[in-house]
PASEBA-1860 file (N, C-alpha, C; in nm, 3 decimals):
! residues 275
1> MIDQKTFK> 4.520/9.784/-4.395/4.387/9.762/-4.452/4.281/9.784/-4.342 ~ 4.166/9.846/-4.379/4.054/9.866/-4.286/3.951/9.759/-4.311 ~ 3.917/9.685/-4.205/3.817/9.581/-4.227/3.679/9.643/-4.245 ~ 3.583/9.563/-4.289/3.450/9.613/-4.325/3.379/9.671/-4.204 ~ 3.394/9.610/-4.088/3.327/9.658/-3.968/3.377/9.797/-3.929 ~ 3.512/9.815/-3.935/3.570/9.945/-3.901/3.526/10.051/-4.000 ~ 3.522/10.015/-4.130/3.481/10.108/-4.234/3.337/10.157/-4.211 ~ 3.247/10.065/-4.177/3.108/10.101/-4.152/3.097/10.196/-4.032
9> SMVLLACL> 3.180/10.172/-3.929/3.177/10.259/-3.811/3.222/10.401/-3.845 ~ 3.325/10.410/-3.932/3.375/10.541/-3.973/3.271/10.617/-4.053 ~ 3.202/10.551/-4.141/3.097/10.614/-4.221/2.984/10.665/-4.131 ~ 2.946/10.581/-4.031/2.839/10.619/-3.939/2.877/10.744/-3.859 ~ 3.002/10.753/-3.811/3.049/10.868/-3.735/3.051/10.994/-3.821 ~ 3.091/10.978/-3.947/3.095/11.092/-4.038/2.955/11.147/-4.064 ~ 2.860/11.058/-4.082/2.722/11.101/-4.106/2.664/11.172/-3.984 ~ 2.697/11.117/-3.865/2.649/11.176/-3.742/2.706/11.317/-3.723
17> SITLFSCK> 2.835/11.335/-3.755/2.899/11.465/-3.742/2.834/11.567/-3.834 ~ 2.805/11.527/-3.956/2.741/11.617/-4.053/2.605/11.659/-4.003 ~ 2.530/11.565/-3.947/2.395/11.594/-3.897/2.400/11.694/-3.781 ~ 2.493/11.673/-3.687/2.506/11.763/-3.573/2.547/11.902/-3.616 ~ 2.639/11.910/-3.711/2.685/12.039/-3.762/2.570/12.114/-3.828 ~ 2.490/12.042/-3.904/2.377/12.105/-3.973/2.276/12.158/-3.874 ~ 2.248/12.084/-3.767/2.153/12.129/-3.666/2.203/12.254/-3.596 ~ 2.331/12.257/-3.562/2.389/12.372/-3.495/2.386/12.495/-3.583
25> KDKTPQTE> 2.416/12.477/-3.709/2.421/12.588/-3.803/2.285/12.653/-3.820 ~ 2.177/12.577/-3.811/2.043/12.629/-3.837/1.987/12.709/-3.720 ~ 2.050/12.702/-3.602/1.995/12.768/-3.484/2.046/12.912/-3.475 ~ 1.991/13.001/-3.560/2.027/13.142/-3.559/1.928/13.219/-3.473 ~ 1.972/13.337/-3.418/1.881/13.414/-3.334/1.756/13.455/-3.411 ~ 1.641/13.450/-3.345/1.515/13.483/-3.410/1.438/13.583/-3.326 ~ 1.364/13.670/-3.392/1.266/13.752/-3.323/1.137/13.674/-3.313 ~ 1.035/13.735/-3.251/0.907/13.667/-3.238/0.844/13.639/-3.375
33> TGSVKAWE> 0.878/13.721/-3.475/0.823/13.701/-3.609/0.911/13.613/-3.695 ~ 1.023/13.566/-3.638/1.109/13.472/-3.709/1.224/13.536/-3.782 ~ 1.242/13.668/-3.772/1.352/13.733/-3.843/1.477/13.737/-3.755 ~ 1.592/13.740/-3.817/1.719/13.739/-3.746/1.741/13.873/-3.677 ~ 1.800/13.871/-3.555/1.833/13.993/-3.484/1.984/14.006/-3.472 ~ 2.032/14.130/-3.473/2.175/14.155/-3.457/2.194/14.277/-3.369 ~ 2.298/14.274/-3.287/2.328/14.386/-3.198/2.429/14.478/-3.265 ~ 2.402/14.609/-3.257/2.490/14.709/-3.315/2.544/14.800/-3.205
41> TLIDGDSF> 2.675/14.822/-3.204/2.735/14.922/-3.116/2.745/15.052/-3.193 ~ 2.682/15.156/-3.139/2.677/15.286/-3.207/2.779/15.384/-3.150 ~ 2.800/15.381/-3.019/2.898/15.466/-2.951/2.966/15.382/-2.845 ~ 3.099/15.394/-2.833/3.169/15.327/-2.724/3.275/15.420/-2.666 ~ 3.357/15.367/-2.576/3.455/15.448/-2.506/3.556/15.517/-2.595 ~ 3.573/15.468/-2.717/3.669/15.530/-2.809/3.627/15.670/-2.851 ~ 3.501/15.706/-2.831/3.458/15.839/-2.876/3.522/15.952/-2.797 ~ 3.581/15.920/-2.680/3.652/16.022/-2.602/3.804/16.008/-2.614
49> ASYSNFEA> 3.852/15.923/-2.704/3.996/15.896/-2.714/4.072/16.012/-2.779 ~ 4.004/16.093/-2.859/4.067/16.208/-2.924/3.956/16.305/-2.964 ~ 3.995/16.427/-2.994/3.894/16.525/-3.036/3.835/16.488/-3.172 ~ 3.914/16.427/-3.259/3.859/16.385/-3.388/3.756/16.274/-3.369 ~ 3.784/16.179/-3.280/3.686/16.075/-3.248/3.560/16.136/-3.188 ~ 3.581/16.228/-3.095/3.469/16.291/-3.028/3.379/16.365/-3.129 ~ 3.440/16.443/-3.214/3.362/16.525/-3.307/3.297/16.443/-3.418 ~ 3.342/16.318/-3.435/3.273/16.229/-3.529/3.143/16.174/-3.471
57> KWNYNYPW> 3.136/16.167/-3.337/3.019/16.107/-3.271/2.931/16.206/-3.197 ~ 2.988/16.322/-3.159/2.918/16.415/-3.071/2.920/16.557/-3.128 ~ 2.819/16.634/-3.092/2.814/16.778/-3.118/2.828/16.852/-2.986 ~ 2.887/16.972/-2.990/2.900/17.055/-2.871/2.767/17.124/-2.838 ~ 2.749/17.153/-2.708/2.634/17.227/-2.654/2.506/17.143/-2.659 ~ 2.393/17.207/-2.640/2.264/17.138/-2.650/2.219/17.132/-2.796 ~ 2.127/17.043/-2.829/2.074/17.044/-2.966/2.006/17.176/-3.002 ~ 1.954/17.249/-2.901/1.880/17.373/-2.926/1.963/17.498/-2.900
65> GTDHNGSA> 2.091/17.483/-2.860/2.174/17.601/-2.838/2.260/17.591/-2.714 ~ 2.289/17.705/-2.652/2.383/17.710/-2.539/2.315/17.714/-2.403 ~ 2.186/17.751/-2.397/2.119/17.775/-2.269/2.004/17.678/-2.248 ~ 1.970/17.661/-2.118/1.855/17.577/-2.087/1.789/17.629/-1.959 ~ 1.777/17.542/-1.856/1.690/17.569/-1.742/1.765/17.605/-1.615 ~ 1.892/17.641/-1.625/1.969/17.678/-1.507/2.056/17.799/-1.536 ~ 2.151/17.825/-1.446/2.232/17.948/-1.454/2.364/17.928/-1.528 ~ 2.378/17.814/-1.600/2.501/17.788/-1.676/2.475/17.800/-1.826
73> RMVGSATN> 2.568/17.862/-1.894/2.567/17.870/-2.041/2.672/17.773/-2.093 ~ 2.633/17.686/-2.187/2.724/17.588/-2.241/2.822/17.655/-2.340 ~ 2.948/17.623/-2.321/3.053/17.681/-2.405/3.141/17.567/-2.454 ~ 3.152/17.552/-2.585/3.237/17.446/-2.639/3.236/17.448/-2.789 ~ 3.350/17.418/-2.848/3.363/17.410/-2.993/3.493/17.338/-3.026 ~ 3.517/17.316/-3.153/3.642/17.250/-3.195/3.765/17.332/-3.159 ~ 3.747/17.461/-3.132/3.860/17.549/-3.100/3.856/17.601/-2.956 ~ 3.755/17.560/-2.879/3.744/17.607/-2.741/3.709/17.490/-2.650
81> HNQISLSG> 3.810/17.442/-2.575/3.792/17.327/-2.487/3.808/17.365/-2.340 ~ 3.780/17.492/-2.309/3.793/17.535/-2.170/3.692/17.468/-2.079 ~ 3.572/17.442/-2.129/3.466/17.387/-2.045/3.441/17.238/-2.071 ~ 3.478/17.189/-2.189/3.456/17.048/-2.221/3.584/16.997/-2.288 ~ 3.657/16.912/-2.215/3.790/16.872/-2.258/3.809/16.721/-2.247 ~ 3.909/16.670/-2.320/3.938/16.527/-2.324/4.081/16.500/-2.280 ~ 4.099/16.387/-2.209/4.233/16.342/-2.172/4.226/16.195/-2.134 ~ 4.305/16.111/-2.201/4.311/15.969/-2.167/4.178/15.898/-2.175
89> SEMTITAT> 4.100/15.924/-2.279/3.968/15.863/-2.300/3.866/15.901/-2.193 ~ 3.891/16.013/-2.127/3.799/16.067/-2.027/3.760/16.208/-2.070 ~ 3.634/16.242/-2.055/3.587/16.378/-2.080/3.564/16.447/-1.947 ~ 3.604/16.572/-1.939/3.578/16.653/-1.820/3.498/16.776/-1.860 ~ 3.386/16.797/-1.791/3.308/16.920/-1.806/3.338/17.008/-1.686 ~ 3.375/17.132/-1.712/3.412/17.227/-1.606/3.312/17.341/-1.605 ~ 3.251/17.363/-1.490/3.165/17.479/-1.471/3.245/17.587/-1.399 ~ 3.249/17.708/-1.456/3.329/17.817/-1.403/3.238/17.933/-1.363
97> RLASSPGN> 3.249/17.975/-1.238/3.171/18.089/-1.189/3.222/18.217/-1.254 ~ 3.130/18.300/-1.302/3.165/18.425/-1.368/3.164/18.540/-1.268 ~ 3.245/18.640/-1.296/3.251/18.757/-1.207/3.123/18.840/-1.216 ~ 3.059/18.838/-1.332/2.933/18.910/-1.350/2.848/18.835/-1.451 ~ 2.717/18.855/-1.446/2.627/18.784/-1.535/2.623/18.852/-1.672 ~ 2.636/18.773/-1.780/2.624/18.831/-1.914/2.480/18.850/-1.959 ~ 2.383/18.815/-1.873/2.242/18.827/-1.909/2.166/18.702/-1.869 ~ 2.046/18.687/-1.919/1.960/18.575/-1.884/1.966/18.464/-1.987
105> STANGFTN> 1.915/18.346/-1.948/1.904/18.234/-2.040/1.820/18.274/-2.161 ~ 1.858/18.221/-2.276/1.783/18.247/-2.399/1.688/18.133/-2.433 ~ 1.682/18.028/-2.348/1.600/17.911/-2.377/1.452/17.942/-2.354 ~ 1.369/17.884/-2.438/1.225/17.903/-2.423/1.179/17.860/-2.285 ~ 1.102/17.946/-2.219/1.049/17.914/-2.087/1.140/17.948/-1.971 ~ 1.264/17.988/-2.001/1.360/18.012/-1.893/1.433/18.146/-1.909 ~ 1.370/18.241/-1.976/1.436/18.368/-2.004/1.446/18.458/-1.881 ~ 1.389/18.415/-1.768/1.402/18.491/-1.644/1.516/18.439/-1.556
113> VAIWYNSG> 1.592/18.339/-1.605/1.701/18.280/-1.527/1.832/18.347/-1.566 ~ 1.900/18.409/-1.468/2.026/18.477/-1.494/2.140/18.377/-1.511 ~ 2.229/18.403/-1.605/2.348/18.320/-1.628/2.460/18.367/-1.534 ~ 2.519/18.270/-1.460/2.630/18.300/-1.370/2.748/18.206/-1.389 ~ 2.737/18.110/-1.480/2.845/18.014/-1.503/2.863/17.990/-1.653 ~ 2.985/17.957/-1.692/3.012/17.887/-1.817/3.029/17.739/-1.783 ~ 2.967/17.652/-1.862/2.978/17.508/-1.839/2.981/17.438/-1.974 ~ 2.957/17.306/-1.974/2.970/17.230/-2.098/2.860/17.127/-2.116
121> ACYAKQQV> 2.830/17.100/-2.242/2.734/16.997/-2.279/2.772/16.941/-2.415 ~ 2.724/16.820/-2.442/2.737/16.763/-2.576/2.618/16.670/-2.598 ~ 2.588/16.645/-2.725/2.481/16.552/-2.758/2.524/16.465/-2.874 ~ 2.480/16.340/-2.871/2.522/16.242/-2.971/2.460/16.273/-3.107 ~ 2.541/16.257/-3.211/2.488/16.273/-3.347/2.391/16.160/-3.381 ~ 2.414/16.043/-3.322/2.325/15.930/-3.341/2.203/15.946/-3.253 ~ 2.086/15.957/-3.312/1.963/15.968/-3.234/1.916/15.830/-3.187 ~ 1.838/15.830/-3.081/1.773/15.709/-3.031/1.634/15.703/-3.095
129> LINDQFPS> 1.604/15.593/-3.165/1.474/15.576/-3.228/1.428/15.432/-3.205 ~ 1.334/15.415/-3.115/1.283/15.283/-3.077/1.160/15.253/-3.162 ~ 1.169/15.146/-3.240/1.059/15.110/-3.330/1.068/14.962/-3.363 ~ 0.993/14.916/-3.463/0.994/14.774/-3.500/1.132/14.730/-3.547 ~ 1.203/14.816/-3.618/1.335/14.780/-3.669/1.440/14.780/-3.560 ~ 1.428/14.875/-3.465/1.524/14.888/-3.355/1.446/14.882/-3.222 ~ 1.407/14.763/-3.177/1.317/14.752/-3.062/1.382/14.771/-2.925 ~ 1.516/14.762/-2.917/1.584/14.770/-2.787/1.711/14.853/-2.800
137> YTISGDFA> 1.737/14.933/-2.698/1.861/15.010/-2.686/1.917/14.989/-2.545 ~ 2.051/14.991/-2.535/2.119/15.003/-2.406/2.206/15.127/-2.410 ~ 2.193/15.213/-2.310/2.273/15.334/-2.299/2.334/15.337/-2.160 ~ 2.466/15.358/-2.151/2.532/15.355/-2.021/2.656/15.443/-2.024 ~ 2.711/15.467/-1.905/2.836/15.541/-1.893/2.885/15.540/-1.751 ~ 3.013/15.573/-1.734/3.074/15.586/-1.603/3.089/15.735/-1.572 ~ 3.044/15.777/-1.453/3.040/15.918/-1.419/3.090/15.940/-1.277 ~ 3.172/16.043/-1.261/3.215/16.091/-1.130/3.161/16.233/-1.117
145> VPTSRGTW> 3.066/16.253/-1.027/2.986/16.375/-1.029/3.010/16.462/-0.906 ~ 2.994/16.594/-0.921/2.990/16.680/-0.803/2.853/16.670/-0.738 ~ 2.848/16.685/-0.608/2.721/16.674/-0.535/2.695/16.794/-0.445 ~ 2.776/16.898/-0.458/2.756/17.016/-0.373/2.638/17.098/-0.422 ~ 2.584/17.181/-0.333/2.470/17.265/-0.367/2.498/17.347/-0.493 ~ 2.400/17.351/-0.582/2.414/17.430/-0.704/2.472/17.356/-0.822 ~ 2.509/17.228/-0.806/2.565/17.150/-0.918/2.458/17.054/-0.970 ~ 2.452/17.038/-1.103/2.338/16.968/-1.164/2.385/16.888/-1.286
153> PAFWITGV> 2.470/16.785/-1.267/2.516/16.702/-1.379/2.408/16.603/-1.422 ~ 2.403/16.572/-1.552/2.299/16.482/-1.602/2.346/16.406/-1.725 ~ 2.277/16.294/-1.749/2.297/16.204/-1.863/2.158/16.156/-1.901 ~ 2.106/16.197/-2.018/1.963/16.179/-2.042/1.932/16.177/-2.190 ~ 1.808/16.130/-2.221/1.757/16.137/-2.357/1.627/16.217/-2.355 ~ 1.603/16.290/-2.464/1.481/16.371/-2.473/1.440/16.386/-2.618 ~ 1.311/16.414/-2.640/1.256/16.414/-2.775/1.319/16.517/-2.867 ~ 1.340/16.475/-2.991/1.394/16.565/-3.093/1.287/16.663/-3.140
161> NSWPPESD> 1.167/16.612/-3.163/1.060/16.692/-3.222/0.953/16.735/-3.122 ~ 0.958/16.679/-3.001/0.855/16.710/-2.903/0.906/16.676/-2.764 ~ 0.842/16.736/-2.663/0.867/16.699/-2.523/0.732/16.684/-2.455 ~ 0.699/16.567/-2.396/0.781/16.446/-2.386/0.806/16.381/-2.522 ~ 0.891/16.272/-2.518/0.941/16.193/-2.405/1.073/16.247/-2.348 ~ 1.103/16.198/-2.226/1.233/16.221/-2.162/1.263/16.105/-2.069 ~ 1.390/16.065/-2.065/1.437/15.964/-1.970/1.572/16.008/-1.917 ~ 1.580/16.026/-1.785/1.704/16.068/-1.719/1.773/15.945/-1.661
169> IMEFKGSA> 1.884/15.907/-1.721/1.959/15.789/-1.677/2.039/15.821/-1.551 ~ 2.088/15.945/-1.543/2.162/15.991/-1.426/2.139/16.141/-1.411 ~ 2.101/16.184/-1.292/2.082/16.327/-1.264/2.102/16.350/-1.114 ~ 2.198/16.434/-1.081/2.221/16.474/-0.942/2.189/16.623/-0.928 ~ 2.117/16.657/-0.822/2.071/16.794/-0.806/2.114/16.849/-0.670 ~ 2.246/16.872/-0.658/2.298/16.936/-0.538/2.307/16.847/-0.416 ~ 2.306/16.715/-0.436/2.321/16.621/-0.324/2.373/16.490/-0.380 ~ 2.388/16.389/-0.291/2.436/16.256/-0.333/2.324/16.165/-0.378
177> TNWQNTYD> 2.206/16.219/-0.406/2.092/16.140/-0.453/2.084/16.143/-0.605 ~ 2.084/16.025/-0.665/2.067/16.016/-0.810/1.919/16.005/-0.843 ~ 1.875/16.087/-0.937/1.738/16.083/-0.987/1.738/16.012/-1.121 ~ 1.659/15.904/-1.131/1.635/15.837/-1.259/1.486/15.856/-1.289 ~ 1.458/15.935/-1.391/1.324/15.986/-1.415/1.276/15.950/-1.554 ~ 1.146/15.932/-1.567/1.082/15.909/-1.696/0.964/16.004/-1.708 ~ 0.959/16.076/-1.820/0.848/16.169/-1.840/0.778/16.140/-1.972 ~ 0.647/16.114/-1.965/0.566/16.090/-2.084/0.436/16.171/-2.078
185> GGWENKLT> 0.440/16.280/-2.004/0.322/16.360/-1.973/0.296/16.360/-1.823 ~ 0.350/16.259/-1.755/0.355/16.247/-1.609/0.491/16.190/-1.571 ~ 0.537/16.221/-1.452/0.670/16.179/-1.408/0.666/16.048/-1.330 ~ 0.763/15.961/-1.357/0.800/15.851/-1.267/0.942/15.879/-1.222 ~ 0.970/15.867/-1.093/1.101/15.901/-1.038/1.152/15.789/-0.949 ~ 1.280/15.758/-0.963/1.348/15.666/-0.872/1.468/15.739/-0.814 ~ 1.468/15.759/-0.681/1.576/15.830/-0.614/1.661/15.729/-0.538 ~ 1.793/15.737/-0.560/1.886/15.644/-0.498/2.006/15.720/-0.443
193> NVANAGSY> 2.036/15.702/-0.315/2.157/15.762/-0.259/2.279/15.683/-0.308 ~ 2.380/15.753/-0.358/2.500/15.690/-0.413/2.619/15.727/-0.326 ~ 2.675/15.629/-0.257/2.793/15.654/-0.174/2.912/15.687/-0.262 ~ 2.990/15.786/-0.222/3.110/15.827/-0.297/3.077/15.857/-0.443 ~ 2.972/15.935/-0.465/2.931/15.967/-0.601/3.037/16.046/-0.677 ~ 3.130/16.108/-0.605/3.240/16.179/-0.670/3.344/16.088/-0.731 ~ 3.338/15.957/-0.699/3.419/15.856/-0.767/3.334/15.794/-0.877 ~ 3.398/15.720/-0.966/3.325/15.667/-1.081/3.223/15.560/-1.041
201> HNYKCWYN> 3.102/15.574/-1.095/2.997/15.473/-1.088/2.936/15.459/-1.227 ~ 2.877/15.343/-1.253/2.813/15.318/-1.382/2.662/15.339/-1.370 ~ 2.607/15.411/-1.465/2.463/15.436/-1.472/2.415/15.390/-1.609 ~ 2.304/15.315/-1.611/2.262/15.250/-1.736/2.111/15.243/-1.743 ~ 2.060/15.243/-1.867/1.918/15.213/-1.889/1.906/15.124/-2.012 ~ 1.822/15.021/-2.000/1.784/14.935/-2.112/1.642/14.971/-2.151 ~ 1.627/15.011/-2.277/1.497/15.050/-2.331/1.445/14.939/-2.422 ~ 1.319/14.904/-2.407/1.263/14.792/-2.482/1.119/14.822/-2.523
209> KINATDVE> 1.091/14.811/-2.652/0.956/14.832/-2.704/0.865/14.720/-2.656 ~ 0.753/14.757/-2.591/0.665/14.653/-2.536/0.532/14.643/-2.610 ~ 0.498/14.744/-2.690/0.379/14.737/-2.775/0.392/14.844/-2.882 ~ 0.285/14.874/-2.951/0.292/14.965/-3.066/0.326/15.108/-3.027 ~ 0.309/15.145/-2.899/0.329/15.284/-2.858/0.425/15.304/-2.742 ~ 0.447/15.201/-2.660/0.512/15.220/-2.530/0.648/15.151/-2.521 ~ 0.733/15.209/-2.435/0.869/15.159/-2.413/0.890/15.139/-2.263 ~ 0.947/15.024/-2.225/0.985/15.006/-2.084/1.129/15.050/-2.066
217> CHYYIDNT> 1.155/15.114/-1.951/1.288/15.167/-1.918/1.336/15.096/-1.792 ~ 1.442/15.019/-1.803/1.501/14.950/-1.688/1.628/15.024/-1.648 ~ 1.628/15.082/-1.528/1.739/15.163/-1.481/1.830/15.080/-1.389 ~ 1.961/15.104/-1.403/2.063/15.033/-1.325/2.163/15.133/-1.269 ~ 2.223/15.098/-1.155/2.339/15.167/-1.101/2.442/15.062/-1.065 ~ 2.563/15.076/-1.120/2.669/14.977/-1.100/2.620/14.836/-1.130 ~ 2.546/14.824/-1.240/2.492/14.697/-1.291/2.391/14.630/-1.198 ~ 2.340/14.705/-1.102/2.231/14.656/-1.018/2.101/14.722/-1.061
225> WVARHVMS> 2.002/14.640/-1.092/1.872/14.692/-1.135/1.805/14.767/-1.020 ~ 1.752/14.887/-1.051/1.689/14.966/-0.945/1.544/15.004/-0.976 ~ 1.501/15.006/-1.103/1.364/15.049/-1.131/1.323/15.014/-1.273 ~ 1.192/14.995/-1.290/1.132/14.982/-1.422/1.023/15.088/-1.435 ~ 1.032/15.171/-1.538/0.929/15.268/-1.572/0.875/15.236/-1.710 ~ 0.757/15.286/-1.739/0.701/15.278/-1.874/0.693/15.418/-1.933 ~ 0.755/15.436/-2.049/0.755/15.563/-2.120/0.652/15.552/-2.233 ~ 0.530/15.599/-2.205/0.419/15.583/-2.299/0.435/15.674/-2.421
233> NSVNKPMW> 0.377/15.631/-2.532/0.374/15.710/-2.655/0.514/15.755/-2.699 ~ 0.608/15.663/-2.691/0.748/15.696/-2.721/0.806/15.615/-2.837 ~ 0.729/15.521/-2.892/0.774/15.445/-3.008/0.769/15.537/-3.131 ~ 0.872/15.524/-3.215/0.883/15.604/-3.338/0.900/15.753/-3.312 ~ 0.953/15.788/-3.192/0.984/15.927/-3.162/1.135/15.941/-3.141 ~ 1.205/16.008/-3.232/1.351/16.022/-3.218/1.385/16.102/-3.093 ~ 1.498/16.063/-3.029/1.542/16.130/-2.907/1.691/16.158/-2.914 ~ 1.731/16.269/-2.852/1.871/16.305/-2.838/1.929/16.242/-2.711
241> LIINMQME> 2.057/16.200/-2.715/2.133/16.162/-2.596/2.221/16.280/-2.558 ~ 2.207/16.329/-2.434/2.274/16.451/-2.390/2.355/16.425/-2.263 ~ 2.474/16.483/-2.256/2.556/16.489/-2.134/2.577/16.637/-2.105 ~ 2.547/16.681/-1.982/2.565/16.823/-1.953/2.579/16.845/-1.803 ~ 2.628/16.963/-1.768/2.623/17.007/-1.629/2.560/17.146/-1.623 ~ 2.433/17.150/-1.578/2.368/17.277/-1.547/2.408/17.316/-1.405 ~ 2.365/17.434/-1.365/2.399/17.485/-1.232/2.278/17.554/-1.170 ~ 2.273/17.549/-1.038/2.173/17.617/-0.955/2.030/17.575/-0.991
249> RDSGSPGP> 1.937/17.663/-0.979/1.793/17.639/-0.995/1.751/17.513/-0.919 ~ 1.716/17.399/-0.985/1.666/17.281/-0.913/1.768/17.223/-0.816 ~ 1.896/17.257/-0.834/2.000/17.203/-0.746/2.038/17.297/-0.633 ~ 1.965/17.409/-0.620/1.989/17.501/-0.510/2.083/17.614/-0.547 ~ 2.085/17.714/-0.461/2.175/17.828/-0.481/2.208/17.891/-0.344 ~ 2.318/17.962/-0.333/2.413/17.986/-0.441/2.498/17.863/-0.470 ~ 2.543/17.853/-0.595/2.633/17.746/-0.633/2.776/17.776/-0.593 ~ 2.868/17.684/-0.623/3.007/17.701/-0.582/3.078/17.812/-0.657
257> NGNTLYRI> 3.179/17.869/-0.592/3.270/17.963/-0.659/3.380/17.884/-0.730 ~ 3.451/17.950/-0.819/3.562/17.884/-0.887/3.515/17.782/-0.987 ~ 3.591/17.671/-1.001/3.562/17.567/-1.099/3.504/17.442/-1.032 ~ 3.409/17.379/-1.099/3.350/17.253/-1.056/3.365/17.152/-1.168 ~ 3.414/17.030/-1.137/3.446/16.930/-1.238/3.346/16.814/-1.236 ~ 3.315/16.766/-1.356/3.226/16.652/-1.380/3.298/16.564/-1.481 ~ 3.330/16.438/-1.441/3.414/16.352/-1.524/3.333/16.235/-1.580 ~ 3.362/16.199/-1.705/3.282/16.101/-1.778/3.374/16.011/-1.860
265> KNVYMGRD> 3.342/15.880/-1.864/3.416/15.789/-1.951/3.326/15.669/-1.984 ~ 3.370/15.592/-2.084/3.304/15.465/-2.122/3.156/15.482/-2.157 ~ 3.123/15.593/-2.222/2.983/15.611/-2.264/2.954/15.515/-2.380 ~ 2.839/15.448/-2.370/2.804/15.341/-2.465/2.659/15.356/-2.510 ~ 2.639/15.335/-2.638/2.504/15.321/-2.693/2.504/15.204/-2.791 ~ 2.410/15.111/-2.772/2.396/14.999/-2.863/2.249/14.967/-2.880 ~ 2.217/14.892/-2.987/2.077/14.861/-3.014/2.063/14.728/-3.087 ~ 1.947/14.670/-3.072/1.907/14.553/-3.152/1.856/14.600/-3.287
273> RAF> 1.897/14.531/-3.391/1.841/14.554/-3.523/1.767/14.427/-3.564 ~ 1.638/14.441/-3.595/1.557/14.327/-3.639/1.548/14.332/-3.792 ~ 1.588/14.224/-3.856/1.588/14.219/-4.002/1.459/14.155/-4.052
END
């Protein structure tokens, strides 16, 4: 039998437990306007686990074609993996020196640049769009890059419908210096020497909407914060995420003979969704 005093104590404890549970349950994440926020993973390391995974998340070459601002032509498709290949959840881009030039770049503004390499590029099917609904993005990846003269590996976002905006999360131009750049009509640049850049390092940027038009870009290397830039007039402007290896031009010339390798893994894109 439970005496009256013990019974009252049990009832009091039960009521207290219910109250605490109710308080805990009500504390959901809120935005400044009071709406719930949730984090979405859009791309992760599994996208390089197989060609079917890759082709579900990525397209071959540049969004605008095979050529751009250097002496490499991007070559890649579901049936041609000579320049962009997968193995063990790692992607390798190979730049191959050609015996003769097949002609000049076909990209607007760069038709005077002769092609001397086949190389590789890909861009995410998921666009980056920073706005009220998606106010923050994190984009990162692990990269082992060549740093010899004439090599130009990059990991960047750029406008779908216009240029600017552009944000370079990782860019090496023929040396061991990483360029993290933001372009919104004027350039902001952060240059960092990376020891053993040919081994894997992590490069990341956190993008955050700070007002109706502007986005702050926080750049990191190996999870260490290195710079904050402001990318003006970039809200509500869709952007492509691109991985590529150009050659020569800004990275110097002549570039290397034979094959040059650029290795990539653990590429990630995630965003806040405000409901």
